[in-house]
Every structure is written in C-alpha cells, then in structure tokens.
PAZASE-243381 format. One line per 5 residues: number of its first residue (from 0); their letters; for each residue x, y negated, z of N, C-alpha, C, O, CB. Coordinates in steps of 0.05 Angstrom, whole numbers, plus 5000, padded with zeros to 4 digits. Glycine has a CB too. Layout:
BEGIN
NUM	a	X,Y,Z,X,Y,Z,X,Y,Z,X,Y,Z,X,Y,Z ~ ... $
end
This chain:
BEGIN
0	mmkys	5091,5849,4590,5080,5873,4576,5081,5897,4595,5063,5914,4595,5096,5878,4551 ~ 5102,5899,4611,5105,5922,4629,5082,5922,4650,5071,5943,4656,5132,5921,4643 ~ 5076,5898,4661,5054,5896,4680,5028,5905,4668,5012,5919,4681,5051,5868,4691 ~ 5023,5898,4643,4998,5905,4629,4997,5935,4625,4976,5947,4630,4996,5891,4602 ~ 5019,5947,4617,5020,5976,4613,5016,5991,4639,5002,6011,4640,5046,5985,4601 $
5	tailf	5028,5981,4661,5025,5993,4687,4996,5992,4696,4985,6011,4707,5043,5980,4708 ~ 4983,5969,4692,4955,5966,4699,4937,5985,4684,4918,5997,4696,4945,5937,4694 ~ 4942,5989,4659,4926,6008,4643,4930,6036,4653,4911,6052,4656,4934,6006,4613 ~ 4955,6044,4658,4962,6070,4668,4949,6075,4695,4938,6097,4700,4993,6074,4670 ~ 4950,6055,4713,4938,6057,4739,4908,6061,4737,4896,6078,4751,4944,6032,4756 $
10	taalt	4894,6046,4720,4866,6048,4716,4859,6075,4705,4839,6088,4713,4856,6026,4697 ~ 4874,6085,4686,4870,6111,4674,4873,6133,4695,4858,6153,4695,4889,6117,4651 ~ 4893,6130,4713,4897,6150,4734,4873,6151,4753,4864,6172,4760,4923,6143,4750 ~ 4863,6128,4761,4840,6127,4779,4815,6139,4765,4800,6153,4778,4834,6099,4788 ~ 4811,6132,4740,4789,6143,4725,4791,6173,4723,4771,6188,4727,4787,6131,4697 $
15	aasaa	4814,6183,4716,4818,6212,4714,4814,6226,4741,4803,6247,4743,4846,6219,4703 ~ 4824,6212,4763,4821,6224,4789,4791,6227,4797,4783,6247,4808,4835,6207,4810 ~ 4776,6206,4791,4747,6207,4798,4732,6227,4780,4713,6240,4789,4734,6180,4796 ~ 4741,6230,4755,4728,6249,4738,4736,6278,4745,4721,6297,4740,4735,6244,4709 ~ 4760,6281,4756,4770,6308,4761,4760,6319,4787,4759,6344,4790,4800,6307,4762 $
20	gpvlt	4752,6303,4806,4744,6313,4832,4725,6294,4845,4713,6276,4833,4768,6317,4849 ~ 4721,6299,4871,4702,6283,4886,4710,6254,4888,4733,6247,4889,4698,6295,4913 ~ 4690,6237,4888,4694,6208,4890,4701,6201,4919,4718,6184,4924,4669,6192,4881 ~ 4688,6214,4938,4693,6209,4967,4709,6232,4978,4702,6256,4976,4666,6206,4982 ~ 4731,6225,4991,4749,6246,5003,4757,6238,5031,4758,6214,5038,4774,6250,4986 $
25	eadwl	4762,6257,5047,4771,6253,5075,4800,6245,5075,4817,6254,5059,4767,6278,5092 ~ 4807,6226,5094,4835,6218,5097,4840,6214,5127,4822,6214,5143,4841,6191,5082 ~ 4865,6211,5134,4873,6208,5162,4878,6179,5169,4887,6163,5152,4898,6225,5168 ~ 4874,6172,5194,4878,6144,5203,4899,6143,5225,4921,6131,5221,4852,6132,5213 ~ 4894,6154,5248,4912,6151,5271,4933,6173,5273,4955,6169,5283,4896,6150,5296 $
30	aagdg	4926,6197,5264,4944,6220,5266,4938,6239,5243,4916,6240,5233,4942,6234,5293 ~ 4959,6254,5235,4955,6274,5214,4933,6293,5222,4933,6305,5244,4982,6289,5209 ~ 4914,6297,5204,4893,6316,5208,4869,6305,5223,4850,6321,5228,4903,6339,5223 ~ 4868,6279,5230,4845,6269,5246,4821,6265,5228,4798,6266,5239,4853,6243,5259 ~ 4824,6262,5202,4801,6259,5184,4782,6237,5191,4758,6239,5185,4786,6285,5184 $
35	llttd	4792,6215,5202,4774,6193,5211,4768,6173,5189,4752,6155,5194,4788,6178,5234 ~ 4779,6177,5165,4773,6158,5143,4760,6174,5120,4765,6197,5116,4799,6144,5134 ~ 4744,6159,5105,4733,6169,5080,4742,6149,5058,4736,6126,5060,4701,6172,5081 ~ 4756,6160,5038,4766,6143,5017,4747,6145,4993,4740,6167,4984,4795,6151,5008 ~ 4739,6122,4983,4721,6120,4959,4739,6113,4935,4749,6091,4933,4698,6099,4963 $
40	aisgl	4743,6132,4917,4760,6128,4894,4750,6107,4875,4765,6096,4859,4764,6155,4879 ~ 4724,6102,4875,4713,6082,4856,4717,6054,4867,4727,6036,4853,4683,6087,4851 ~ 4708,6049,4892,4710,6022,4903,4738,6016,4914,4746,5993,4917,4690,6019,4926 ~ 4754,6037,4920,4780,6033,4932,4779,6028,4962,4800,6022,4974,4794,6010,4918 ~ 4756,6030,4974,4753,6024,5002,4757,6050,5018,4752,6072,5009,4725,6013,5008 $
45	qwldw	4767,6046,5043,4768,6068,5062,4748,6061,5084,4748,6038,5094,4797,6072,5074 ~ 4731,6080,5091,4710,6077,5112,4719,6091,5137,4727,6115,5136,4683,6088,5101 ~ 4717,6078,5160,4722,6091,5185,4697,6107,5193,4675,6097,5189,4729,6070,5208 ~ 4701,6131,5203,4678,6147,5211,4659,6131,5229,4668,6118,5248,4688,6173,5226 ~ 4633,6133,5223,4613,6118,5238,4611,6127,5267,4606,6111,5285,4586,6120,5225 $
50	eytin	4616,6153,5271,4613,6163,5299,4636,6153,5317,4634,6154,5341,4613,6193,5299 ~ 4658,6143,5305,4681,6134,5321,4673,6109,5337,4685,6104,5359,4704,6127,5302 ~ 4654,6093,5328,4647,6068,5342,4619,6070,5354,4607,6050,5360,4648,6045,5323 ~ 4609,6094,5358,4582,6097,5368,4579,6084,5396,4598,6084,5412,4575,6128,5370 ~ 4556,6073,5401,4549,6059,5426,4564,6034,5432,4566,6025,5454,4553,6078,5449 $
55	rsydd	4576,6022,5411,4591,5997,5414,4576,5975,5399,4567,5979,5377,4620,5999,5405 ~ 4574,5952,5411,4559,5929,5398,4576,5917,5376,4600,5921,5374,4552,5908,5419 ~ 4562,5902,5359,4575,5887,5337,4595,5868,5349,4618,5866,5339,4554,5871,5321 ~ 4588,5854,5371,4607,5835,5383,4632,5849,5394,4654,5839,5390,4593,5820,5406 ~ 4628,5872,5406,4651,5887,5417,4670,5895,5395,4694,5891,5397,4641,5912,5433 $
60	vssql	4659,5908,5374,4676,5917,5352,4689,5894,5337,4712,5895,5330,4659,5934,5332 ~ 4673,5872,5333,4684,5849,5319,4708,5837,5333,4726,5827,5321,4662,5827,5316 ~ 4707,5838,5360,4729,5827,5376,4755,5843,5372,4777,5833,5380,4722,5826,5405 ~ 4753,5867,5361,4777,5884,5357,4786,5886,5328,4803,5903,5321,4770,5912,5367 ~ 4775,5868,5310,4782,5870,5282,4807,5854,5275,4820,5860,5254,4759,5859,5265 $
65	gagge	4815,5836,5291,4838,5819,5285,4865,5832,5290,4867,5855,5298,4836,5793,5300 ~ 4886,5816,5286,4914,5825,5290,4917,5835,5319,4909,5822,5338,4934,5802,5285 ~ 4928,5859,5321,4932,5872,5347,4908,5885,5359,4910,5897,5380,4942,5851,5366 ~ 4885,5883,5346,4861,5895,5356,4859,5925,5349,4875,5935,5333,4836,5881,5344 ~ 4841,5939,5362,4837,5967,5358,4831,5974,5329,4840,5995,5319,4815,5978,5376 $
70	fegfr	4817,5956,5315,4809,5961,5287,4822,5941,5268,4810,5933,5248,4778,5959,5284 ~ 4847,5934,5274,4862,5915,5257,4862,5925,5228,4867,5949,5223,4891,5911,5267 ~ 4857,5907,5209,4857,5914,5181,4829,5922,5170,4825,5924,5146,4876,5937,5176 ~ 4810,5927,5188,4783,5934,5180,4765,5909,5181,4773,5888,5193,4771,5956,5198 ~ 4742,5910,5169,4721,5890,5170,4694,5905,5168,4694,5928,5160,4724,5868,5148 $
75	yatya	4673,5890,5174,4647,5903,5170,4640,5904,5141,4646,5886,5125,4625,5886,5185 ~ 4629,5926,5133,4620,5930,5105,4597,5912,5099,4581,5904,5116,4613,5960,5099 ~ 4594,5905,5073,4572,5888,5064,4549,5906,5056,4552,5931,5053,4581,5869,5041 ~ 4526,5894,5051,4503,5908,5040,4510,5923,5015,4504,5947,5012,4479,5888,5035 ~ 4523,5909,4996,4530,5921,4970,4548,5945,4973,4546,5965,4959,4543,5900,4951 $
80	evfdl	4567,5943,4992,4586,5965,4996,4573,5989,5008,4579,6012,5001,4609,5956,5015 ~ 4554,5985,5027,4539,6008,5038,4522,6021,5017,4521,6045,5015,4521,5999,5062 ~ 4509,6004,5001,4492,6014,4979,4510,6031,4960,4502,6053,4952,4479,5991,4963 ~ 4533,6021,4952,4551,6036,4934,4561,6062,4947,4564,6082,4933,4575,6018,4927 ~ 4566,6062,4973,4574,6086,4987,4553,6108,4983,4560,6130,4976,4579,6081,5017 $
85	ydhag	4528,6101,4988,4506,6120,4984,4506,6130,4955,4503,6154,4949,4479,6108,4992 ~ 4508,6111,4936,4508,6118,4908,4531,6136,4900,4527,6156,4886,4509,6092,4891 ~ 4555,6130,4910,4579,6146,4903,4578,6174,4916,4590,6192,4906,4604,6132,4912 ~ 4562,6176,4937,4559,6203,4950,4538,6220,4935,4537,6244,4939,4550,6200,4979 ~ 4523,6207,4917,4503,6221,4901,4474,6219,4912,4457,6234,4903,4511,6250,4900 $
90	vvsig	4470,6200,4930,4442,6196,4940,4426,6185,4916,4433,6165,4904,4442,6175,4964 ~ 4403,6199,4910,4387,6191,4887,4366,6171,4893,4358,6156,4875,4375,6216,4875 ~ 4356,6169,4917,4336,6150,4925,4346,6135,4950,4347,6146,4971,4308,6164,4930 ~ 4353,6110,4946,4363,6093,4967,4341,6074,4975,4332,6058,4959,4389,6078,4959 ~ 4332,6077,5000,4308,6062,5008,4311,6034,5017,4332,6025,5026,4296,6076,5030 $
95	epsth	4290,6019,5013,4288,5991,5021,4260,5986,5031,4242,5981,5015,4295,5972,4997 ~ 4254,5988,5057,4272,5994,5079,4276,6024,5083,4296,6031,5095,4261,5983,5103 ~ 4259,6041,5073,4265,6070,5076,4252,6087,5055,4231,6080,5044,4257,6079,5104 ~ 4265,6109,5049,4255,6127,5029,4260,6156,5039,4280,6162,5051,4270,6123,5001 ~ 4240,6173,5034,4244,6201,5041,4243,6217,5015,4222,6217,5001,4221,6211,5061 $
100	dtann	4264,6230,5008,4266,6245,4983,4285,6269,4989,4309,6265,4993,4276,6227,4959 ~ 4274,6293,4989,4291,6316,4996,4313,6321,4975,4332,6336,4981,4273,6341,4997 ~ 4311,6308,4952,4334,6310,4933,4359,6297,4944,4381,6302,4935,4326,6297,4906 ~ 4355,6280,4964,4378,6266,4977,4393,6285,4996,4416,6279,5002,4368,6242,4992 ~ 4381,6306,5006,4392,6322,5027,4421,6331,5023,4437,6328,5041,4375,6346,5032 $
105	pallf	4428,6342,5000,4456,6351,4996,4476,6328,4999,4497,6330,5011,4460,6365,4969 ~ 4470,6305,4987,4488,6282,4988,4489,6271,5016,4511,6263,5025,4478,6260,4968 ~ 4467,6270,5031,4467,6260,5058,4482,6279,5077,4495,6270,5096,4438,6256,5068 ~ 4480,6305,5072,4495,6324,5088,4525,6321,5083,4541,6323,5101,4486,6353,5081 ~ 4532,6316,5058,4560,6310,5050,4570,6285,5065,4592,6285,5075,4562,6307,5019 $
110	ladll	4554,6264,5065,4561,6239,5079,4565,6245,5109,4584,6235,5121,4540,6217,5075 ~ 4547,6260,5121,4549,6267,5149,4574,6281,5155,4587,6277,5176,4525,6283,5158 ~ 4582,6299,5137,4607,6314,5140,4632,6295,5140,4651,6299,5154,4610,6335,5119 ~ 4630,6275,5123,4653,6256,5120,4653,6234,5142,4674,6229,5154,4652,6243,5093 ~ 4630,6222,5147,4628,6199,5165,4621,6206,5194,4623,6190,5212,4608,6179,5155 $
115	gttfa	4613,6231,5198,4604,6240,5224,4575,6234,5228,4562,6220,5212,4621,6226,5246 ~ 4564,6244,5250,4536,6240,5256,4535,6224,5282,4551,6227,5300,4520,6266,5259 ~ 4515,6206,5283,4511,6190,5308,4486,6200,5322,4480,6191,5345,4509,6160,5301 ~ 4471,6218,5310,4448,6232,5323,4447,6260,5310,4462,6265,5291,4421,6216,5320 ~ 4430,6277,5319,4431,6305,5312,4430,6311,5282,4443,6329,5272,4408,6319,5325 $
120	tgaea	4414,6296,5266,4410,6303,5238,4417,6280,5219,4406,6278,5197,4382,6311,5233 ~ 4436,6262,5228,4443,6240,5210,4460,6220,5224,4474,6226,5243,4419,6227,5199 ~ 4460,6195,5213,4476,6174,5224,4464,6147,5220,4448,6143,5201,4504,6175,5212 ~ 4471,6129,5237,4463,6100,5234,4488,6084,5238,4505,6091,5254,4441,6093,5255 ~ 4490,6061,5224,4513,6044,5227,4505,6015,5222,4488,6009,5205,4535,6052,5207 $
125	iydha	4518,5997,5237,4514,5968,5235,4531,5959,5211,4554,5967,5209,4521,5953,5262 ~ 4521,5941,5195,4536,5929,5173,4532,5899,5172,4514,5889,5186,4529,5942,5146 ~ 4547,5885,5156,4547,5856,5155,4526,5845,5136,4532,5838,5113,4575,5846,5147 ~ 4502,5844,5145,4479,5834,5129,4459,5821,5149,4437,5832,5153,4466,5856,5112 ~ 4466,5798,5160,4450,5786,5180,4425,5773,5168,4428,5758,5148,4466,5765,5196 $
130	htagn	4402,5777,5180,4378,5763,5172,4373,5739,5189,4362,5719,5180,4354,5782,5173 ~ 4382,5741,5214,4378,5720,5233,4405,5716,5247,4420,5735,5251,4355,5726,5254 ~ 4411,5691,5255,4436,5686,5269,4437,5703,5294,4417,5705,5309,4438,5656,5277 ~ 4459,5717,5298,4463,5733,5322,4453,5762,5319,4454,5778,5338,4449,5721,5345 ~ 4443,5769,5295,4433,5796,5289,4446,5807,5264,4453,5792,5246,4403,5797,5287 $
135	hmvta	4449,5833,5263,4459,5847,5239,4441,5871,5234,4427,5880,5252,4488,5855,5242 ~ 4442,5881,5209,4425,5903,5201,4438,5930,5207,4462,5932,5208,4417,5900,5172 ~ 4421,5950,5209,4430,5977,5213,4420,5994,5190,4397,5993,5182,4420,5989,5240 ~ 4438,6010,5178,4430,6029,5157,4428,6056,5170,4441,6061,5191,4451,6029,5133 ~ 4413,6074,5159,4409,6101,5171,4404,6121,5149,4394,6115,5128,4386,6101,5191 $
140	fnfnd	4412,6146,5155,4404,6169,5138,4399,6193,5155,4411,6196,5176,4426,6174,5116 ~ 4382,6211,5144,4375,6236,5158,4376,6258,5137,4360,6257,5118,4347,6234,5172 ~ 4394,6277,5141,4397,6298,5121,4376,6320,5123,4376,6339,5106,4425,6310,5123 ~ 4358,6319,5142,4337,6339,5144,4313,6332,5126,4301,6350,5115,4328,6342,5173 ~ 4307,6307,5125,4283,6299,5109,4289,6281,5085,4271,6270,5073,4263,6285,5127 $
145	ghsam	4314,6278,5078,4322,6262,5055,4318,6232,5059,4316,6217,5040,4305,6270,5032 ~ 4317,6223,5084,4312,6195,5091,4338,6179,5087,4359,6186,5097,4302,6192,5120 ~ 4336,6157,5072,4358,6138,5070,4347,6110,5071,4327,6104,5058,4375,6142,5043 ~ 4359,6094,5088,4349,6067,5091,4372,6047,5092,4390,6050,5107,4332,6065,5117 ~ 4370,6026,5076,4390,6005,5077,4384,5986,5100,4403,5979,5115,4391,5990,5050 $
150	ewfel	4360,5978,5103,4353,5958,5124,4334,5972,5143,4310,5966,5145,4339,5933,5111 ~ 4345,5990,5159,4330,6006,5178,4318,5989,5199,4293,5989,5203,4347,6028,5190 ~ 4334,5973,5213,4324,5953,5232,4346,5933,5238,4370,5937,5231,4315,5967,5258 ~ 4338,5911,5250,4357,5890,5258,4365,5895,5287,4349,5902,5304,4344,5862,5255 ~ 4391,5890,5293,4401,5895,5320,4415,5870,5329,4431,5857,5314,4421,5919,5320 $
155	vdssa	4410,5861,5354,4422,5838,5366,4452,5844,5368,4460,5866,5378,4410,5831,5393 ~ 4469,5825,5360,4498,5830,5359,4511,5838,5386,4531,5852,5386,4511,5805,5349 ~ 4499,5829,5408,4511,5835,5434,4502,5862,5445,4511,5871,5466,4505,5813,5454 ~ 4483,5875,5431,4471,5900,5440,4485,5924,5427,4492,5923,5403,4441,5901,5435 ~ 4488,5945,5442,4497,5970,5431,4472,5987,5428,4453,5986,5444,4519,5985,5449 $
160	ffaag	4471,6003,5407,4449,6021,5403,4459,6049,5404,4479,6056,5391,4435,6016,5375 ~ 4446,6066,5421,4457,6093,5427,4462,6110,5403,4479,6128,5405,4438,6107,5445 ~ 4449,6106,5381,4453,6123,5357,4467,6109,5334,4467,6120,5312,4426,6134,5348 ~ 4478,6086,5339,4491,6071,5316,4520,6067,5321,4529,6061,5343,4477,6044,5312 ~ 4535,6071,5300,4564,6064,5299,4566,6039,5283,4547,6024,5280,4581,6087,5288 $
165	salvr	4590,6034,5273,4595,6010,5256,4606,6019,5229,4623,6036,5228,4615,5990,5271 ~ 4596,6006,5208,4605,6012,5181,4629,5994,5176,4626,5971,5166,4583,6007,5160 ~ 4653,6004,5182,4678,5988,5179,4693,5998,5155,4695,6022,5150,4696,5990,5204 ~ 4704,5979,5139,4719,5986,5115,4746,5971,5115,4749,5951,5128,4703,5979,5090 ~ 4764,5982,5100,4789,5969,5094,4798,5976,5066,4790,5997,5055,4811,5976,5116 $
170	vpapg	4815,5960,5055,4828,5966,5029,4855,5977,5036,4872,5963,5048,4829,5941,5010 ~ 4861,6003,5028,4886,6014,5034,4909,6000,5020,4905,5986,5000,4886,6044,5028 ~ 4933,6005,5029,4957,5994,5016,4958,6003,4987,4951,6026,4981,4983,6002,5031 ~ 4967,5985,4968,4967,5993,4940,4981,6019,4934,4972,6034,4916,4980,5971,4924 ~ 5002,6025,4948,5017,6050,4943,5000,6075,4949,5002,6095,4934,5042,6051,4960 $
175	svall	4983,6074,4969,4966,6097,4976,4944,6101,4955,4936,6123,4950,4955,6095,5004 ~ 4934,6079,4944,4914,6081,4923,4926,6093,4898,4914,6110,4884,4901,6053,4916 ~ 4951,6085,4891,4964,6096,4868,4969,6126,4872,4966,6142,4853,4991,6082,4863 ~ 4977,6134,4896,4982,6162,4902,4956,6178,4899,4957,6201,4890,4993,6165,4930 ~ 4933,6166,4907,4908,6180,4904,4903,6185,4874,4894,6208,4867,4885,6162,4916 $
180	giggl	4908,6166,4857,4904,6170,4828,4922,6191,4817,4914,6207,4801,4907,6144,4814 ~ 4948,6190,4825,4967,6209,4815,4960,6237,4825,4962,6256,4810,4996,6201,4824 ~ 4952,6239,4850,4944,6265,4861,4920,6276,4846,4919,6301,4841,4936,6262,4891 ~ 4901,6259,4838,4878,6268,4823,4887,6279,4795,4876,6299,4786,4859,6246,4819 ~ 4906,6265,4783,4916,6275,4757,4930,6302,4759,4926,6319,4743,4936,6254,4745 $
185	iasrr	4946,6305,4780,4960,6330,4784,4940,6353,4789,4942,6374,4778,4979,6329,4808 ~ 4920,6347,4806,4899,6367,4812,4884,6375,4787,4878,6398,4783,4880,6357,4834 ~ 4877,6355,4770,4862,6361,4746,4879,6378,4727,4869,6395,4713,4853,6335,4732 ~ 4905,6372,4725,4923,6388,4707,4925,6417,4717,4924,6435,4701,4951,6375,4705 ~ 4928,6420,4744,4930,6447,4755,4905,6462,4751,4905,6486,4745,4937,6446,4785 $
190	hrtn	4882,6448,4754,4856,6461,4750,4853,6471,4721,4842,6493,4717,4833,6442,4758 ~ 4862,6455,4702,4859,6462,4674,4877,6485,4666,4870,6501,4649,4865,6438,4657 ~ 4900,6488,4679,4919,6509,4672,4912,6536,4685,4921,6557,4676,4948,6501,4679 ~ 4896,6535,4706,4888,6560,4719,4864,6573,4707,4856,6594,4717,4883,6555,4748 $
end
C-alpha cells in the first residue's frame, strides 16, 4: 500500500510541477552552472545541448555512449522523443519533412536558448531514425522563419555535418526526478502566496 501511495504522490508532484511552471528547464551536467542539459518534466528525459556535439559524426558519438565513454549514460533520441520535445516546447506546426509557420518562432527561440544553436538562426541534430543501413536522420529548426523539420535529411553515419549536433538523451536518476517534482510544488506554493 505504501508503494502505491508513494507512486500517486510522485505522479501528483510531477503533474503539479509541470502545471506550475515550464515543462523544459535548464540543468547542469559536468559542472555547476554549465547549463548543458535540458530536462523535460513530461517525458522525464534530459537532453544534452545539441551544440555540444557539433561537427561530430554519428559513429564518433556512438563510440562514446558506453561505459567509460564521454557520453556514458546517454543514447540517441528516437523520432518520437524528438517530436515530443518540439511539442513540449510549444511548437505548433511540426513538419514532415518541413513546415514554415511563424507561430513556431517563440517556441523555436526557446529551444535554441536551451539546446544551443548549431548555425546562426537555429539548430540541427542527428537522431536515431535510420531509413537506410548506415544512415540516420537529421532534424532541424530555424527560429527566424518558423521552420521545423523532423526528417530534414539523411546523413551517412561516418560523416560529420558542419551544422549538426547529436540529439542525445538520458533518464536522470530517480532521486533527481523526484526533486524536480518537489521543487515545482514548492515554487507553485511560493508563487500562490506572493
């Protein structure tokens, strides 16, 4: 019974946290204040800034995902996870393969602030959605013209693309997710009392 009650309380805390504030928030990875992660309160995923892996191939980054690697604990995001990231940021038109809608601009600018930019007015990132063996897809967004694309183009795994990073995700330790929910509840209570 205790486990059931804890699960309900935890779910309520996460729901309240997402209702009380932003769904996507900046977090630290390597050092305090580095802001290299974006935490999604709905999916529970943490996203590594796309600009952190700019100019590195899928093969290069993949070789660093395992134990002892530079990106230990991360994996490439899936198509559904990238789509949800855009949705949770507030992107209203998500393109297949591309959409231009200026209503997207505020959400895409917000994403650029969190994930970084890989070119002057937006970002591109490789994700785990291969159409052909040895290739993966690249997603892209541009906050100047409201452009968002899930399947922007296919990139050979051994190639680096000058304007693309990698869409890497991880699931944070359960304690840090619980703290996120509790922090959201505290923030919402303080906001209501002020």
